[in-house]
SEMI-356892 format. One record per residue (C-alpha): x negated, y negated, z. Coordinates in steps of 0.05 Angstrom, whole numbers, padded with zeros to 5 digits, always signed. Example, Ala and Ser with C-alpha at 12.3 -4.5 7.8 and 13.67 -1.06 7.14 Angstrom:
<nodes>
-00246+00090+00156
-00273+00021+00143
</nodes>
This chain:
<nodes>
+00292-00240+00135
+00320-00172+00177
+00385-00139+00160
+00418-00073+00186
+00469-00035+00144
+00492+00032+00195
+00552+00072+00190
+00579+00099+00248
+00580+00177+00231
+00588+00230+00293
+00576+00289+00236
+00504+00319+00233
+00482+00352+00181
+00442+00401+00220
+00482+00416+00283
+00445+00476+00301
+00387+00441+00306
+00406+00380+00343
+00451+00404+00386
+00434+00381+00461
+00404+00463+00479
+00343+00456+00427
+00314+00398+00490
+00316+00409+00551
+00339+00359+00596
+00288+00309+00639
+00298+00329+00713
+00264+00308+00771
+00213+00365+00773
+00191+00359+00713
+00168+00288+00717
+00143+00306+00797
+00099+00357+00754
+00076+00320+00707
+00056+00258+00756
+00027+00311+00803
-00026+00329+00743
-00036+00262+00728
-00054+00244+00804
-00105+00306+00820
-00137+00294+00750
-00149+00218+00771
-00166+00243+00838
-00235+00268+00811
-00253+00195+00788
-00237+00157+00845
-00297+00127+00883
-00308+00123+00963
-00283+00053+00965
-00209+00076+00932
-00227+00054+00863
-00210+00093+00799
-00274+00102+00755
-00263+00109+00682
-00297+00179+00663
-00329+00142+00591
-00352+00069+00615
-00362+00094+00680
-00335+00035+00726
-00267+00008+00751
-00227-00016+00685
-00166-00059+00681
-00106-00025+00727
-00122+00044+00746
-00126+00034+00813
-00062+00001+00830
-00020+00051+00779
-00055+00109+00807
-00038+00084+00878
+00039+00076+00864
+00042+00148+00827
+00012+00168+00891
+00063+00144+00943
+00123+00157+00891
+00103+00231+00893
+00098+00237+00966
+00152+00195+00989
+00186+00258+00943
+00161+00308+00990
+00107+00326+00934
+00028+00319+00942
+00020+00300+01008
-00052+00322+00999
-00059+00259+00961
-00040+00208+01010
-00111+00195+01034
-00124+00176+00953
-00062+00132+00951
-00074+00101+01014
-00152+00086+00995
-00127+00072+00920
-00070+00010+00952
-00132-00016+00997
-00187-00030+00945
-00128-00049+00901
-00097-00100+00941
-00165-00125+00983
-00186-00149+00899
-00120-00184+00880
-00116-00214+00954
-00182-00244+00927
-00154-00277+00861
-00156-00260+00792
-00232-00266+00775
-00232-00213+00835
-00198-00167+00796
-00229-00113+00747
-00220-00151+00684
-00178-00205+00705
-00121-00162+00697
-00087-00198+00755
-00009-00195+00722
-00016-00113+00721
-00043-00116+00801
+00015-00167+00813
+00075-00113+00775
+00046-00045+00805
+00024-00066+00874
+00091-00107+00890
+00124-00046+00872
+00073+00003+00910
+00079-00033+00980
+00148-00016+00998
+00140+00051+00972
+00086+00069+01031
+00124+00027+01081
+00136+00101+01119
+00070+00126+01105
+00020+00088+01131
+00015+00045+01200
+00048-00010+01203
-00021-00051+01217
-00049-00025+01145
+00014-00047+01116
+00017-00113+01139
-00051-00126+01118
-00031-00102+01052
+00032-00149+01046
-00010-00213+01072
-00055-00205+01010
+00003-00207+00965
+00018-00276+00989
-00037-00309+00956
-00004-00360+00903
+00017-00337+00835
-00028-00397+00797
-00085-00357+00839
-00074-00279+00815
-00065-00298+00741
-00099-00323+00687
-00066-00381+00656
-00071-00367+00592
-00048-00303+00581
+00030-00314+00554
+00068-00265+00524
+00071-00189+00544
+00021-00202+00607
+00067-00265+00635
+00122-00210+00639
+00085-00176+00688
+00078-00231+00726
+00148-00249+00723
+00168-00173+00744
+00119-00173+00807
+00140-00249+00826
+00212-00225+00835
+00190-00163+00869
+00146-00204+00925
+00211-00249+00934
+00252-00195+00949
+00197-00166+00994
+00201-00231+01025
+00126-00252+01013
+00141-00322+00966
+00198-00354+00968
+00268-00350+00926
+00263-00417+00903
+00188-00398+00878
+00200-00341+00846
+00259-00362+00807
+00221-00427+00783
+00161-00390+00763
+00212-00345+00718
+00254-00392+00697
+00192-00438+00671
+00158-00378+00634
+00240-00354+00606
+00245-00413+00576
+00180-00440+00555
+00155-00367+00525
+00192-00312+00525
+00258-00334+00497
+00226-00352+00438
+00193-00287+00427
+00258-00260+00420
+00282-00245+00344
+00338-00269+00311
+00399-00230+00298
+00412-00172+00290
+00349-00143+00314
+00330-00189+00368
+00270-00149+00383
+00212-00179+00425
+00152-00208+00385
+00082-00206+00421
+00048-00233+00366
-00012-00192+00381
-00031-00169+00315
-00004-00185+00251
+00044-00152+00228
+00069-00153+00298
+00072-00095+00344
+00121-00056+00352
+00093-00016+00417
+00081-00073+00454
+00146-00101+00439
+00176-00046+00496
+00129-00073+00547
+00162-00148+00535
+00227-00116+00530
+00217-00075+00592
+00186-00124+00643
+00247-00163+00633
+00291-00115+00644
+00261-00102+00703
+00286-00167+00732
+00350-00138+00712
+00348-00076+00744
+00317-00118+00807
+00382-00161+00814
+00345-00224+00783
+00403-00279+00800
+00360-00337+00775
+00402-00383+00717
+00376-00347+00655
+00394-00266+00689
+00456-00256+00639
+00408-00299+00582
+00359-00246+00601
+00397-00177+00601
+00439-00201+00539
+00374-00212+00498
+00338-00148+00522
+00399-00101+00509
+00403-00134+00435
+00336-00115+00418
+00345-00043+00451
+00408-00037+00400
+00372-00043+00352
+00311+00000+00378
+00353+00055+00382
+00350+00057+00299
+00277+00053+00292
+00255+00110+00340
+00241+00163+00288
+00285+00233+00302
+00239+00269+00349
+00239+00211+00394
+00171+00176+00382
+00160+00095+00384
+00155+00072+00316
+00087+00052+00280
+00061-00011+00268
+00027-00061+00303
-00028-00064+00364
-00024-00002+00398
+00009+00041+00369
+00006+00113+00367
-00013+00122+00442
+00017+00169+00477
+00035+00121+00547
+00086+00082+00491
+00131+00140+00497
+00135+00140+00569
+00151+00059+00563
+00213+00089+00513
+00238+00136+00562
+00241+00091+00618
+00267+00030+00579
+00326+00076+00550
+00344+00108+00624
+00355+00043+00652
+00392+00009+00588
+00436+00074+00576
+00480+00065+00641
+00489-00019+00633
+00510-00006+00562
+00550+00047+00584
+00586-00003+00626
+00598-00047+00574
+00635+00003+00537
+00581+00024+00484
+00583+00102+00506
+00549+00114+00431
+00489+00071+00442
+00483+00096+00513
+00485+00176+00493
+00431+00147+00438
+00393+00120+00496
+00385+00183+00542
+00387+00236+00484
+00323+00196+00454
+00298+00195+00512
+00304+00275+00520
+00270+00289+00457
+00218+00231+00470
+00197+00265+00541
+00198+00327+00499
+00148+00312+00453
+00098+00286+00492
+00079+00355+00517
+00042+00368+00443
-00010+00316+00479
-00014+00349+00554
-00092+00384+00564
-00102+00441+00610
-00172+00439+00592
-00219+00446+00650
-00238+00380+00685
-00174+00340+00633
-00127+00394+00654
-00060+00352+00681
-00078+00283+00631
-00057+00278+00566
-00093+00251+00502
-00091+00168+00498
-00075+00171+00428
-00028+00227+00383
-00087+00268+00358
-00131+00326+00388
-00194+00290+00379
-00252+00289+00431
-00237+00222+00464
-00302+00197+00459
-00287+00182+00391
-00235+00135+00413
-00187+00156+00352
-00139+00107+00338
-00157+00060+00398
-00160-00011+00417
-00221-00038+00450
-00166-00039+00515
-00150+00038+00511
-00182+00076+00559
-00176+00133+00584
-00165+00120+00664
-00117+00057+00645
-00073+00087+00596
-00069+00157+00640
-00056+00104+00696
+00000+00074+00649
+00030+00137+00647
+00033+00144+00713
+00061+00087+00735
+00125+00087+00683
+00131+00160+00698
+00126+00136+00770
+00187+00091+00753
+00232+00133+00710
+00235+00191+00761
+00250+00128+00811
+00309+00103+00768
+00335+00164+00738
+00339+00197+00816
+00378+00132+00826
+00421+00138+00774
+00430+00213+00770
+00439+00214+00687
+00464+00274+00651
+00435+00325+00599
+00462+00290+00533
+00509+00343+00486
+00516+00299+00430
+00464+00281+00365
+00436+00209+00371
+00442+00169+00300
+00378+00181+00291
+00396+00256+00278
+00457+00241+00242
+00433+00181+00196
+00469+00135+00157
+00426+00076+00172
+00380+00022+00134
+00337-00033+00181
+00301-00081+00155
+00261-00125+00203
+00235-00198+00200
+00179-00213+00162
+00128-00217+00231
+00143-00145+00239
+00136-00134+00156
+00174-00061+00165
+00232-00034+00137
+00267+00032+00166
+00321+00080+00129
+00346+00158+00151
+00398+00209+00119
+00421+00265+00162
+00361+00260+00208
+00306+00236+00156
+00280+00176+00168
+00229+00143+00124
+00191+00077+00147
+00163+00022+00101
+00109-00026+00109
+00124-00089+00066
+00044-00114+00074
-00019-00084+00105
-00059-00117+00159
-00115-00155+00123
-00161-00168+00189
-00180-00118+00249
-00141-00128+00317
-00168-00112+00376
-00219-00060+00345
-00176-00027+00296
-00136-00042+00239
-00059-00019+00255
-00004-00030+00185
-00023-00011+00124
+00020-00019+00064
+00064+00038+00033
+00114+00093+00070
+00074+00105+00134
+00132+00157+00164
+00167+00206+00142
+00194+00253+00200
+00256+00299+00205
+00301+00319+00266
+00286+00385+00304
+00214+00388+00258
+00140+00375+00260
+00142+00294+00241
+00067+00295+00246
+00063+00325+00186
+00107+00276+00157
+00055+00236+00157
+00077+00198+00225
+00034+00143+00212
-00015+00119+00141
-00079+00104+00161
-00123+00045+00149
-00197+00023+00160
-00242-00029+00139
-00252+00001+00076
-00206+00049+00057
-00130+00068+00072
-00070+00115+00058
-00011+00117+00059
+00052+00141+00007
+00044+00086-00038
+00018+00080-00109
-00050+00070-00136
-00068+00038-00195
-00135+00036-00241
-00180-00019-00241
-00238-00031-00283
-00247+00044-00290
-00240+00057-00212
-00184+00085-00175
-00157+00031-00124
-00101+00054-00064
-00050-00004-00063
-00053+00004+00015
-00123-00008+00017
-00129-00079-00005
-00076-00117+00033
-00096-00177+00009
-00081-00172-00069
-00014-00131-00054
+00057-00131-00014
+00125-00110-00023
+00198-00121-00019
+00251-00081-00004
+00326-00063-00017
+00380-00028+00006
+00432+00009-00059
+00469+00062-00011
+00477+00082+00055
+00503+00145+00091
+00480+00207+00126
+00481+00249+00073
+00444+00204+00024
+00404+00136+00027
+00378+00093-00038
+00333+00043-00025
+00274+00013-00068
+00203-00012-00057
+00172-00057-00100
+00087-00075-00097
+00076-00144-00128
+00007-00181-00129
+00001-00232-00078
-00007-00303-00103
-00078-00305-00129
-00080-00235-00155
-00067-00199-00220
-00049-00125-00226
+00018-00087-00245
+00083-00089-00215
+00103-00023-00191
+00177-00001-00167
+00186+00058-00132
+00257+00080-00123
+00278+00126-00061
+00338+00174-00057
+00333+00203+00021
+00378+00262+00033
+00383+00312+00099
+00342+00356+00060
+00282+00320+00025
+00266+00250-00006
+00265+00245-00079
+00209+00190-00102
+00212+00159-00172
+00159+00105-00185
+00157+00061-00251
+00122+00000-00276
+00169-00060-00271
+00136-00102-00331
+00126-00034-00370
+00053-00058-00387
+00036+00007-00390
-00028-00005-00340
-00058+00070-00313
-00028+00083-00240
-00012+00141-00189
+00019+00156-00131
-00024+00169-00068
+00002+00234-00022
-00034+00228+00053
-00040+00304+00070
-00058+00312+00143
-00109+00354+00145
-00139+00357+00213
-00122+00333+00285
-00181+00345+00316
-00174+00419+00284
-00162+00441+00211
-00088+00451+00188
-00069+00508+00134
-00067+00462+00076
-00051+00486+00002
-00062+00441-00056
-00038+00485-00122
-00014+00466-00191
+00035+00414-00179
+00047+00424-00096
+00012+00397-00043
+00024+00424+00028
+00006+00423+00097
+00016+00456+00170
-00010+00476+00238
+00000+00554+00229
+00032+00604+00190
+00095+00600+00172
+00111+00543+00222
+00137+00478+00206
+00108+00448+00135
+00105+00384+00090
+00099+00400+00015
+00097+00340-00035
+00122+00370-00103
+00104+00335-00169
+00175+00345-00208
+00146+00326-00268
+00111+00373-00315
+00053+00337-00345
+00033+00318-00269
-00039+00327-00251
-00068+00325-00180
-00133+00299-00158
-00151+00323-00081
-00227+00294-00091
-00220+00229-00047
-00246+00226+00023
-00191+00232+00076
-00180+00165+00119
-00179+00178+00196
-00109+00154+00226
-00083+00161+00288
-00055+00224+00283
-00110+00263+00241
-00144+00258+00179
-00099+00242+00116
-00129+00272+00053
-00104+00213-00003
-00081+00261-00062
-00068+00227-00129
-00015+00249-00170
-00014+00228-00240
+00042+00232-00294
+00028+00219-00376
+00102+00190-00375
+00122+00121-00361
+00162+00148-00297
+00142+00200-00243
+00179+00241-00195
+00145+00268-00128
+00198+00303-00082
+00179+00302-00006
+00200+00368+00027
+00186+00372+00103
+00225+00439+00116
+00215+00489+00170
+00213+00578+00162
+00283+00580+00149
+00288+00543+00085
+00265+00557+00017
+00194+00546+00008
+00151+00502-00036
+00145+00542-00096
+00221+00570-00104
+00250+00486-00102
+00201+00456-00151
+00219+00519-00195
+00293+00497-00185
+00278+00422-00192
+00305+00384-00239
+00325+00311-00250
+00396+00295-00296
+00421+00233-00314
+00461+00220-00243
+00402+00253-00205
+00374+00314-00186
+00384+00381-00178
+00355+00440-00133
+00356+00504-00097
+00369+00455-00033
+00426+00416-00062
+00448+00355-00114
+00451+00291-00123
+00506+00272-00165
+00509+00178-00159
+00521+00170-00094
+00539+00240-00073
+00497+00293-00045
+00520+00356-00035
+00482+00424+00000
+00503+00494+00019
+00518+00468+00091
+00526+00386+00081
+00555+00345+00037
+00575+00265+00029
+00567+00197+00005
+00610+00142-00031
+00669+00170-00076
+00743+00200-00078
+00729+00259-00097
+00672+00331-00091
+00655+00384-00122
+00618+00436-00077
+00595+00466-00133
+00554+00437-00186
+00600+00441-00253
+00654+00458-00220
+00725+00427-00204
+00730+00381-00147
+00741+00421-00079
+00762+00345-00037
+00794+00294-00060
+00811+00234-00028
+00869+00178-00047
+00823+00117-00056
+00743+00112-00049
+00705+00118+00007
+00640+00133+00058
+00654+00209+00077
+00617+00267+00100
+00634+00344+00108
+00599+00399+00136
+00603+00467+00098
+00607+00539+00123
+00596+00593+00077
+00628+00550+00015
+00687+00527+00055
+00696+00456+00084
+00697+00464+00165
+00698+00381+00185
+00717+00322+00155
+00694+00254+00174
+00712+00186+00131
+00696+00104+00143
+00768+00084+00126
+00835+00106+00143
+00848+00153+00067
+00890+00213+00056
+00847+00277+00040
+00871+00340-00008
+00824+00397+00004
+00852+00474-00002
+00927+00457-00028
+00932+00415+00041
+00938+00338+00050
+00903+00311+00116
+00923+00238+00141
+00840+00214+00169
+00826+00155+00209
+00757+00120+00206
+00704+00151+00244
+00752+00206+00265
+00729+00277+00256
+00774+00332+00229
+00757+00392+00243
+00783+00460+00199
+00791+00532+00218
</nodes>
């Protein structure tokens, strides 16, 4: 089952790049500007009836119209975009008429989504339209809930209905007792059972296998909305406790640039980023009220990072200006890269508008202030394994995070293959995480992730491409912000044969050493796939030379480099790219002649040594490795600016005498400047000896030195 190993250190390995000033705070004007752009983009697709017509399927699709109506109302109420009010009114007229006709009258029978958004929009328009109009809309929303929604729809769909029904009760459109009865019945009958066991408590939508981490946020978000709106039914406290527990775990799954984790149906869709921002903005004050300031700060910081990161997908080209790409690439949306069958430009632009409007309204009430401390995702020192339904694990050292998939999807779900076996995300704080890659790729006939591949009947097969034949187990050996040691073991599934392979990872703030070997030493032919992002709608700058494969968007910018440490390694880049949501991944095969291969994955920026210098300096040692970046000695990593791990002493220079000693073994991290220790933090009370001075240290209380 799932589990979490987490340290609670405060010292970041790169304080200069994770400082709060590196990201602009989320301001009211920024949210309204983006909302205005989305609404003005949408106006051009509105027909005479007020309905929003999708530019690709050329009809009203799902819930774009009511979501647009709420967004326009929010803008006008805030004193912005008054010229859009007639368009918002027309959308309200169309959408309320449809919902008033029952579920069958709603586009694509999405009554739950209409109810949730229109019940929020109605009070916004109270002072913006004539009383007669407002009462007409209100009367349409009095229809019994059973006539508004399809009984067969459960999971996250049902949470929209629960959210909308409570809002109707607050507006006096249905009785309080009827709303509570509906919410309680659905909570106890289905929704409560969707939350995982401790320690993660994550919401299971059960709409793909492995399950979806994106849609998990939807279920959690709608239920949290009940808490925000003062739901007072018998299960109110239980709902709040479950959702907040799930969001505590989610803080460790979000990557250090604020991205929603990959995997499962609808992953890598831009609208999920706003959903995350809204959830964290709502939950942070609740965490603070419960005395958990660290989690509250983390949520607010990650929301800021996520909001800033979304700008990569905002469009400024002609008629599309103000909108966002639906998925995280720059391909023509007509190609539907990374889409599910429900993904259309109008409805998911609508989701952006709806949740952005909700976030503006929420944050305006809460007056959230900018966060001045890094999040745990930027500090690292944790490892999380989710339950088998998610089949994913996460590890983070010093803001360098890996996401591991323990099995892949064996059948298509909603027109896509969402979850390949292997390492699918390699992310780093304050870095262009798309290059990582940010996700693996899988289709009906091919796949690419960072994982082994084997030679079978004279042909090479990537393990990520045969999810029915291979799965993996995962274990953790060491957790610290300076180094995380963990292991993936790949085994054939029941009824299949092939070699079992072990991949041992040493994750540090500067890079990841992957050591692959056969478990049974059967001397099978195997290699390792390096997934190199080569095109995201425009070609990237790539180099495959000798024992290095690397990619970047522009010269001198952030770069992802894969280094074959072993001198006898060979690279084969003749395979066809596999299209991921982020772009085309070229599966470069790395092979060696010996029994153990070593790959160093090196995400770096212009201020760090280039890949050639690192490879030239790299050497494997008995206790780890040494490079121009730093060195691993057992469970300790030492670099010119940061060191840490577990032990009783550390020498800053290789082969030198210990500079820092503790009176007993402990977990520790130290910041270093110009060869001198400037800050120390430990995980238990110890006595430290440094430069002839003795210091008494307490657990997780950083000591700053001159």
